[in-house]
NUNU-620323 format. One record per residue (C-alpha): x, y negated, z negated; residue number from 1; residue in three letters. Coordinates in steps of 0.1 Angstrom, whole numbers, padded with zeros to 4 digits. Each point is the difference from the previous one (the first is absolute). Example, Ala and Ser with C-alpha at 12.3 -4.5 7.8 and 13.67 -1.06 7.14 Angstrom:
NUNU-620323
+-------+-------+-------+------+------+
!    xx !    yy !    zz ! resi ! resn !
+-------+-------+-------+------+------+
!  0123 !  0045 ! -0078 !    1 !  ALA !
!  0014 ! -0034 !  0007 !    2 !  SER !
+-------+-------+-------+------+------+
END
This chain:
NUNU-620323
+-------+-------+-------+------+------+
!    xx !    yy !    zz ! resi ! resn !
+-------+-------+-------+------+------+
!  0000 !  0000 !  0000 !    1 !  UNK !
!  0012 ! -0037 !  0007 !    2 !  UNK !
!  0003 ! -0009 ! -0036 !    3 !  UNK !
!  0015 ! -0032 ! -0017 !    4 !  UNK !
!  0034 !  0016 ! -0008 !    5 !  UNK !
!  0006 !  0009 !  0037 !    6 !  UNK !
! -0009 ! -0036 !  0012 !    7 !  UNK !
!  0023 ! -0014 ! -0028 !    8 !  UNK !
!  0028 !  0022 !  0015 !    9 !  UNK !
! -0007 ! -0016 !  0033 !   10 !  UNK !
!  0000 ! -0034 ! -0013 !   11 !  UNK !
!  0035 !  0007 ! -0016 !   12 !  UNK !
!  0013 !  0008 !  0033 !   13 !  UNK !
! -0009 ! -0036 !  0011 !   14 !  UNK !
! -0020 !  0010 !  0030 !   15 !  UNK !
! -0003 ! -0031 !  0022 !   16 !  UNK !
! -0029 ! -0006 !  0022 !   17 !  UNK !
!  0022 !  0003 !  0030 !   18 !  UNK !
!  0007 !  0036 ! -0010 !   19 !  UNK !
! -0037 !  0008 !  0005 !   20 !  UNK !
!  0004 ! -0008 !  0037 !   21 !  UNK !
! -0016 ! -0025 !  0023 !   22 !  UNK !
! -0035 !  0007 ! -0014 !   23 !  UNK !
!  0005 ! -0023 ! -0029 !   24 !  UNK !
!  0002 ! -0033 !  0016 !   25 !  UNK !
! -0033 !  0004 !  0019 !   26 !  UNK !
! -0016 !  0016 ! -0030 !   27 !  UNK !
!  0009 ! -0030 ! -0023 !   28 !  UNK !
! -0022 ! -0021 !  0024 !   29 !  UNK !
! -0027 !  0025 !  0001 !   30 !  UNK !
! -0030 !  0003 ! -0023 !   31 !  UNK !
! -0030 !  0022 !  0005 !   32 !  UNK !
! -0020 ! -0027 ! -0020 !   33 !  UNK !
! -0037 !  0002 ! -0004 !   34 !  UNK !
! -0002 !  0032 !  0019 !   35 !  UNK !
!  0014 ! -0016 !  0032 !   36 !  UNK !
!  0035 !  0010 !  0015 !   37 !  UNK !
!  0022 ! -0029 !  0005 !   38 !  UNK !
!  0030 !  0019 !  0008 !   39 !  UNK !
!  0022 ! -0018 !  0025 !   40 !  UNK !
!  0011 !  0033 !  0018 !   41 !  UNK !
! -0013 ! -0002 !  0036 !   42 !  UNK !
! -0030 !  0025 !  0004 !   43 !  UNK !
!  0016 !  0031 !  0020 !   44 !  UNK !
! -0011 !  0005 !  0034 !   45 !  UNK !
! -0029 !  0024 !  0002 !   46 !  UNK !
! -0012 ! -0005 ! -0036 !   47 !  UNK !
! -0023 ! -0022 ! -0017 !   48 !  UNK !
!  0000 ! -0009 ! -0038 !   49 !  UNK !
! -0018 ! -0020 ! -0025 !   50 !  UNK !
! -0003 ! -0007 ! -0037 !   51 !  UNK !
! -0032 !  0015 ! -0014 !   52 !  UNK !
! -0021 !  0001 ! -0031 !   53 !  UNK !
! -0032 !  0018 ! -0011 !   54 !  UNK !
! -0020 !  0007 ! -0030 !   55 !  UNK !
!  0006 !  0031 ! -0023 !   56 !  UNK !
! -0016 !  0010 ! -0033 !   57 !  UNK !
!  0028 ! -0019 ! -0019 !   58 !  UNK !
!  0004 ! -0032 !  0021 !   59 !  UNK !
!  0011 ! -0011 !  0035 !   60 !  UNK !
!  0029 !  0020 !  0013 !   61 !  UNK !
!  0024 ! -0016 !  0026 !   62 !  UNK !
!  0026 !  0014 !  0022 !   63 !  UNK !
!  0015 !  0001 !  0035 !   64 !  UNK !
! -0014 !  0019 !  0030 !   65 !  UNK !
!  0020 !  0007 !  0030 !   66 !  UNK !
! -0010 !  0025 !  0029 !   67 !  UNK !
!  0003 !  0004 !  0037 !   68 !  UNK !
! -0018 ! -0027 !  0022 !   69 !  UNK !
! -0022 !  0026 !  0018 !   70 !  UNK !
! -0014 !  0034 ! -0004 !   71 !  UNK !
! -0012 !  0018 ! -0033 !   72 !  UNK !
!  0027 !  0014 ! -0025 !   73 !  UNK !
!  0002 !  0018 ! -0032 !   74 !  UNK !
!  0000 ! -0023 ! -0029 !   75 !  UNK !
!  0029 !  0001 ! -0028 !   76 !  UNK !
! -0001 ! -0015 ! -0035 !   77 !  UNK !
!  0034 ! -0013 ! -0011 !   78 !  UNK !
!  0007 ! -0003 ! -0037 !   79 !  UNK !
!  0031 ! -0022 ! -0006 !   80 !  UNK !
!  0025 !  0003 ! -0028 !   81 !  UNK !
!  0001 ! -0022 ! -0033 !   82 !  UNK !
!  0009 ! -0030 !  0021 !   83 !  UNK !
! -0032 !  0002 !  0019 !   84 !  UNK !
! -0009 ! -0014 !  0035 !   85 !  UNK !
!  0029 ! -0018 !  0016 !   86 !  UNK !
!  0018 ! -0002 !  0035 !   87 !  UNK !
!  0018 !  0033 ! -0005 !   88 !  UNK !
! -0034 !  0018 ! -0004 !   89 !  UNK !
! -0016 ! -0018 !  0027 !   90 !  UNK !
!  0029 !  0011 !  0024 !   91 !  UNK !
! -0004 !  0037 ! -0013 !   92 !  UNK !
! -0037 ! -0005 !  0011 !   93 !  UNK !
!  0009 ! -0015 !  0034 !   94 !  UNK !
!  0022 !  0028 !  0007 !   95 !  UNK !
! -0027 !  0026 ! -0006 !   96 !  UNK !
! -0026 ! -0020 !  0018 !   97 !  UNK !
!  0024 !  0002 !  0030 !   98 !  UNK !
! -0003 !  0036 ! -0002 !   99 !  UNK !
! -0038 !  0000 !  0003 !  100 !  UNK !
! -0016 ! -0007 ! -0034 !  101 !  UNK !
! -0020 ! -0027 ! -0015 !  102 !  UNK !
!  0019 ! -0006 ! -0033 !  103 !  UNK !
! -0013 ! -0020 ! -0032 !  104 !  UNK !
!  0025 ! -0012 ! -0025 !  105 !  UNK !
! -0018 ! -0005 ! -0031 !  106 !  UNK !
!  0006 ! -0025 ! -0027 !  107 !  UNK !
! -0003 !  0023 ! -0030 !  108 !  UNK !
!  0001 ! -0029 ! -0025 !  109 !  UNK !
! -0032 ! -0017 !  0014 !  110 !  UNK !
! -0017 !  0001 ! -0032 !  111 !  UNK !
!  0023 ! -0027 ! -0012 !  112 !  UNK !
!  0018 ! -0019 !  0029 !  113 !  UNK !
! -0005 ! -0005 !  0037 !  114 !  UNK !
!  0025 !  0009 !  0028 !  115 !  UNK !
!  0038 !  0000 ! -0001 !  116 !  UNK !
!  0017 ! -0006 ! -0034 !  117 !  UNK !
!  0036 !  0009 !  0009 !  118 !  UNK !
!  0018 ! -0006 !  0032 !  119 !  UNK !
!  0022 !  0030 ! -0005 !  120 !  UNK !
!  0016 !  0022 ! -0027 !  121 !  UNK !
!  0027 ! -0026 ! -0006 !  122 !  UNK !
! -0028 ! -0025 ! -0009 !  123 !  UNK !
! -0017 !  0027 ! -0022 !  124 !  UNK !
!  0032 !  0002 ! -0019 !  125 !  UNK !
!  0008 ! -0036 ! -0003 !  126 !  UNK !
! -0035 ! -0010 ! -0010 !  127 !  UNK !
! -0005 !  0026 ! -0027 !  128 !  UNK !
! -0023 !  0022 !  0020 !  129 !  UNK !
! -0006 !  0026 ! -0026 !  130 !  UNK !
! -0012 ! -0026 ! -0026 !  131 !  UNK !
! -0024 ! -0015 !  0026 !  132 !  UNK !
! -0015 !  0032 !  0014 !  133 !  UNK !
! -0001 !  0019 ! -0033 !  134 !  UNK !
! -0036 ! -0011 ! -0009 !  135 !  UNK !
! -0011 !  0003 !  0036 !  136 !  UNK !
!  0012 !  0035 !  0004 !  137 !  UNK !
! -0015 !  0011 ! -0033 !  138 !  UNK !
! -0033 ! -0001 !  0016 !  139 !  UNK !
!  0010 !  0024 !  0027 !  140 !  UNK !
! -0012 !  0031 ! -0016 !  141 !  UNK !
! -0009 !  0031 !  0019 !  142 !  UNK !
! -0037 ! -0010 ! -0003 !  143 !  UNK !
!  0006 ! -0034 !  0014 !  144 !  UNK !
!  0021 !  0011 !  0029 !  145 !  UNK !
! -0026 !  0027 !  0009 !  146 !  UNK !
! -0028 ! -0025 !  0000 !  147 !  UNK !
!  0022 ! -0024 !  0021 !  148 !  UNK !
!  0007 !  0029 !  0024 !  149 !  UNK !
! -0035 !  0009 !  0006 !  150 !  UNK !
! -0008 ! -0036 !  0007 !  151 !  UNK !
!  0030 ! -0003 !  0024 !  152 !  UNK !
! -0009 !  0030 !  0019 !  153 !  UNK !
! -0036 ! -0010 !  0006 !  154 !  UNK !
!  0011 ! -0036 !  0010 !  155 !  UNK !
!  0025 !  0015 !  0026 !  156 !  UNK !
! -0027 !  0022 !  0015 !  157 !  UNK !
! -0019 ! -0031 !  0008 !  158 !  UNK !
!  0028 ! -0019 !  0018 !  159 !  UNK !
!  0003 ! -0003 !  0038 !  160 !  UNK !
!  0029 !  0023 !  0014 !  161 !  UNK !
! -0002 !  0026 ! -0027 !  162 !  UNK !
! -0007 !  0034 !  0010 !  163 !  UNK !
! -0025 !  0014 ! -0024 !  164 !  UNK !
!  0001 !  0033 !  0017 !  165 !  UNK !
!  0036 !  0006 ! -0013 !  166 !  UNK !
!  0011 !  0001 ! -0036 !  167 !  UNK !
!  0015 ! -0028 ! -0021 !  168 !  UNK !
!  0036 !  0002 ! -0011 !  169 !  UNK !
!  0016 ! -0017 ! -0031 !  170 !  UNK !
!  0036 ! -0007 ! -0008 !  171 !  UNK !
!  0015 ! -0014 ! -0033 !  172 !  UNK !
!  0034 ! -0010 ! -0014 !  173 !  UNK !
!  0013 !  0000 ! -0035 !  174 !  UNK !
! -0032 ! -0007 ! -0022 !  175 !  UNK !
! -0020 !  0004 !  0032 !  176 !  UNK !
!  0010 !  0036 !  0004 !  177 !  UNK !
! -0027 !  0014 ! -0025 !  178 !  UNK !
! -0025 ! -0023 !  0014 !  179 !  UNK !
!  0000 !  0019 !  0033 !  180 !  UNK !
! -0012 !  0033 ! -0020 !  181 !  UNK !
! -0025 ! -0019 ! -0019 !  182 !  UNK !
! -0013 ! -0016 !  0033 !  183 !  UNK !
! -0002 !  0034 !  0015 !  184 !  UNK !
! -0021 !  0012 ! -0030 !  185 !  UNK !
! -0023 ! -0030 !  0003 !  186 !  UNK !
! -0009 !  0002 !  0037 !  187 !  UNK !
! -0004 !  0032 !  0022 !  188 !  UNK !
!  0007 ! -0022 !  0030 !  189 !  UNK !
!  0037 !  0000 ! -0011 !  190 !  UNK !
!  0017 !  0030 !  0016 !  191 !  UNK !
!  0036 ! -0007 ! -0004 !  192 !  UNK !
!  0022 ! -0016 ! -0029 !  193 !  UNK !
!  0035 ! -0009 ! -0002 !  194 !  UNK !
!  0020 ! -0009 ! -0031 !  195 !  UNK !
!  0035 ! -0016 !  0004 !  196 !  UNK !
!  0020 ! -0001 ! -0032 !  197 !  UNK !
! -0032 !  0000 ! -0020 !  198 !  UNK !
!  0001 ! -0002 ! -0037 !  199 !  UNK !
! -0026 !  0020 ! -0022 !  200 !  UNK !
! -0011 !  0026 !  0024 !  201 !  UNK !
!  0003 !  0027 ! -0029 !  202 !  UNK !
! -0013 ! -0013 ! -0034 !  203 !  UNK !
! -0001 !  0030 ! -0024 !  204 !  UNK !
! -0032 !  0005 ! -0020 !  205 !  UNK !
! -0018 ! -0028 !  0019 !  206 !  UNK !
! -0032 !  0010 !  0018 !  207 !  UNK !
!  0004 ! -0028 !  0025 !  208 !  UNK !
!  0037 !  0008 !  0010 !  209 !  UNK !
!  0001 !  0000 !  0038 !  210 !  UNK !
!  0013 !  0036 !  0000 !  211 !  UNK !
! -0031 !  0011 ! -0020 !  212 !  UNK !
! -0024 ! -0015 !  0025 !  213 !  UNK !
!  0011 !  0016 !  0032 !  214 !  UNK !
! -0028 !  0024 !  0001 !  215 !  UNK !
! -0024 ! -0031 !  0002 !  216 !  UNK !
!  0015 ! -0010 !  0032 !  217 !  UNK !
! -0003 !  0009 !  0037 !  218 !  UNK !
!  0035 ! -0012 !  0009 !  219 !  UNK !
!  0034 !  0012 !  0011 !  220 !  UNK !
!  0029 ! -0014 ! -0019 !  221 !  UNK !
!  0035 ! -0013 !  0005 !  222 !  UNK !
!  0018 ! -0004 ! -0031 !  223 !  UNK !
!  0034 ! -0017 !  0004 !  224 !  UNK !
!  0022 ! -0001 ! -0032 !  225 !  UNK !
!  0029 ! -0021 ! -0005 !  226 !  UNK !
!  0031 !  0019 ! -0010 !  227 !  UNK !
!  0007 ! -0022 ! -0031 !  228 !  UNK !
! -0037 !  0004 ! -0011 !  229 !  UNK !
!  0003 !  0039 !  0006 !  230 !  UNK !
!  0031 !  0000 ! -0023 !  231 !  UNK !
! -0018 ! -0016 ! -0028 !  232 !  UNK !
! -0032 !  0024 !  0005 !  233 !  UNK !
!  0012 !  0030 !  0020 !  234 !  UNK !
! -0031 !  0022 ! -0009 !  235 !  UNK !
! -0025 ! -0026 !  0013 !  236 !  UNK !
!  0004 !  0010 !  0036 !  237 !  UNK !
! -0007 !  0036 ! -0006 !  238 !  UNK !
! -0030 ! -0007 ! -0024 !  239 !  UNK !
! -0015 ! -0021 !  0027 !  240 !  UNK !
!  0006 !  0026 !  0027 !  241 !  UNK !
! -0012 !  0028 ! -0021 !  242 !  UNK !
! -0032 ! -0021 ! -0007 !  243 !  UNK !
! -0006 ! -0007 !  0038 !  244 !  UNK !
!  0004 !  0038 !  0006 !  245 !  UNK !
! -0026 !  0008 ! -0026 !  246 !  UNK !
! -0023 ! -0025 !  0012 !  247 !  UNK !
!  0003 !  0012 !  0036 !  248 !  UNK !
!  0013 ! -0034 !  0013 !  249 !  UNK !
!  0029 ! -0002 !  0023 !  250 !  UNK !
!  0029 ! -0021 ! -0013 !  251 !  UNK !
!  0035 ! -0004 !  0011 !  252 !  UNK !
!  0021 ! -0009 ! -0030 !  253 !  UNK !
!  0037 ! -0010 !  0006 !  254 !  UNK !
!  0027 ! -0019 ! -0017 !  255 !  UNK !
!  0015 ! -0024 !  0023 !  256 !  UNK !
!  0037 ! -0012 !  0001 !  257 !  UNK !
! -0010 ! -0035 ! -0012 !  258 !  UNK !
! -0004 ! -0016 ! -0034 !  259 !  UNK !
! -0033 ! -0014 ! -0012 !  260 !  UNK !
! -0010 ! -0028 !  0023 !  261 !  UNK !
!  0018 !  0015 !  0031 !  262 !  UNK !
! -0030 ! -0005 !  0024 !  263 !  UNK !
! -0005 ! -0037 ! -0005 !  264 !  UNK !
!  0023 ! -0024 !  0019 !  265 !  UNK !
!  0001 ! -0027 ! -0025 !  266 !  UNK !
!  0010 !  0024 ! -0028 !  267 !  UNK !
!  0036 !  0002 ! -0010 !  268 !  UNK !
! -0002 !  0037 !  0003 !  269 !  UNK !
! -0013 ! -0001 !  0036 !  270 !  UNK !
!  0016 !  0029 !  0020 !  271 !  UNK !
! -0006 ! -0003 !  0036 !  272 !  UNK !
!  0007 !  0037 !  0009 !  273 !  UNK !
! -0024 !  0014 ! -0028 !  274 !  UNK !
! -0025 ! -0026 !  0009 !  275 !  UNK !
!  0000 !  0013 !  0036 !  276 !  UNK !
! -0005 !  0034 ! -0013 !  277 !  UNK !
! -0029 ! -0011 ! -0021 !  278 !  UNK !
! -0016 ! -0019 !  0029 !  279 !  UNK !
!  0003 !  0030 !  0022 !  280 !  UNK !
! -0016 !  0023 ! -0026 !  281 !  UNK !
! -0027 ! -0025 ! -0006 !  282 !  UNK !
! -0008 ! -0001 !  0036 !  283 !  UNK !
! -0001 !  0037 !  0002 !  284 !  UNK !
! -0024 !  0003 ! -0030 !  285 !  UNK !
! -0025 ! -0026 !  0015 !  286 !  UNK !
!  0002 !  0016 !  0034 !  287 !  UNK !
! -0008 !  0034 ! -0015 !  288 !  UNK !
! -0024 ! -0010 ! -0025 !  289 !  UNK !
! -0021 ! -0028 !  0013 !  290 !  UNK !
! -0016 !  0018 !  0030 !  291 !  UNK !
+-------+-------+-------+------+------+
END
C-alpha cells in the first residue's frame, strides 16, 4: 500500500518535479475544476473528452471522460491512487481510449472536494497530501465505493458511444485496487477488474475484504502486485488466488518487477518496462472479458 512512510522516503530523496517527466508542467496549469476538464493537453486525434458530473446517493460525483469520437465501445471505470484525478491519470485514460474504450476517471473524493487537488505526486508530497486526504479517504468504505460503482455503471450505460451489449471494465491503482473488486461486487455489468499495486486486497477477518467478495462478482481479474509490497505480505497473492479459484472466478495474480507505483508516470517508482507489461496484460484482460 502507498503509505505515509513510503512517501516520506520519496521526499527525502528530494524528488524534483522535473524527475516526474514532462507531464508536470502541463499538469500544474490544469485543473479539472467544477467537473470540467481544463487540461492544456491538446485533445488527441480520434478522441473526444470532457469533464462530467452526475448525482449519486452521496452527492455529485465528478470526473473526466475520454472516448473515441465515433462508434460504440466498452466502458471502463478508472479508480486513481491516493493523489486522485490529475494529468497523469487523464493520460492513462487517453491511452486506453485510443485502444477503443470509453474511460471515466473518477474523483473518489467528490464527497468533499471537486476536481484536481494535486498536480502530481511531487505536489502531493510537498503539500502534505496525506493530511489533506485523510478525512476524505476515511469515507471510502466498501459500502460507499459499492454505492458509487453501481451509480457509475448505470450512468455510463446512458452515455452516447458506450456499448451496452459489452461488459464494463474497471482498473485501480494503489488505494483504487480494492475499489475494483468492490465495484465488480456492486454491479453485474462489470466483467473485468484490474488492480495495479493495490493495497488491502486481503483483509483478514473482514467480511468486506475484497478477496472475500469474489463470489459476488461476475468478473475476471488481473491482480498486478508490486515486488516490494509482495516482500512485505508474501502470502496475500496466494490467498487471493485461492479465493478466486474457490469462487470460480478467473484471476491472473502476478508479482511484477516494479515497486509500488510502477504503473504511474508521475510516481518516483515508475518503471516503463513493467508498466508496458501491465498495460499489455490489461488490454488482454479487457479483450477477453468484455465481449
